[in-house]
N, C-alpha and C positions, 0 to 999 in steps of 0.2 A: 826330664823332658824328652818325650819323643818326637820323632818327625820322620817320615817317609821321605821326605823334599824340604830343604829349606834353603832361601837366598834373602840376599842381606843387599838392600840398595843402597845404605850405605854403612862406612864401617860403625859397629857400635859405639857407643860410651859407656863403661861400667866403673863401678866404683863400691868397695865398702869398708862401712866405718862403723865403728865401734863406740860407744860412748856409755858414762856412767862410772861410779868409784873404780879404782884402782884394785882394791881388794879381789873385785872378780876377774874375770879371764874370759876372752873369747876367740873362736876362731873359727873361720871358713876354708872350704877345699872344694875345689870339682875335680871332676872325671867328664873326659869327653872322649867318645868314641864315631871317630868320621867327622871330625870339627877340628882343625887346626886353629891355632892362637896365634895371632891374630887371624881373624876371618877377611877373608876379600869379597870386596861388593862386587855383585853380578855374578858371582861363581855359585853353581847348584852344588847343593851337599846332600847325601842320597843316605838314607837308613842312619841317620844321626841319634846320636843317644846324649845326655849328658844328667850329670847326678851331681847336685850340689849340698853338700852339708855344713849347716850353720849349728855354732853348739855355743852355748852361753854357761857359766856357772856366775853364780851370784853370792855379794859377800855378804858379811853380816851389816843390818843398817847399822850407820853410826850414832854414837850413844848418844850425841846430841839431841838427835831427831827422836829417838827412840822414848815410849813412855816406860814409866814405873817398872810394867809390867814385861815389856818385849827386855828390857835390861837384864831382866831375872831368867831370860830365858822362855818363858811361857809363851802361846800366842794369845793374843788379844780376840777379843771377842768378835765376830762380824755379825754387823746387821745386814738382813736383807735391804735392799736399795730398790729404789722406783717404785713401790710400792706402799699403797698406805695401808695404816693399821687396820684390822679386823677382815683387810681384803684377801680370798687363799690364793696359796699359794699355785701357781701354772704349773703341770707336772708335765714335761718334755719327754721326750723318744730320743734314743739313739739315730743319728745319721743311719739311713739305708741306704747303701749304694748299688750301683747297676749290676 
């Protein structure tokens, strides 16, 4: 996030929670330029830059929830969702940014 000028009316309440199986792993970190931690309400901060990184590693599916193909390591076939049989597929284009 970048801002030429930033002011907080109140002290922000933030938090990060991770959930899921313990076999996976998650972490986050942030770097700040010209923005202290914690910020002070009513203070103008100039030329602010915040980078936030969130990463997650997924573990294997629990064996009791996996079908026979998944237990052998093969990919389960995927079925199209939200489309009636015989309806042509819509083609999508990649997003073109400014």
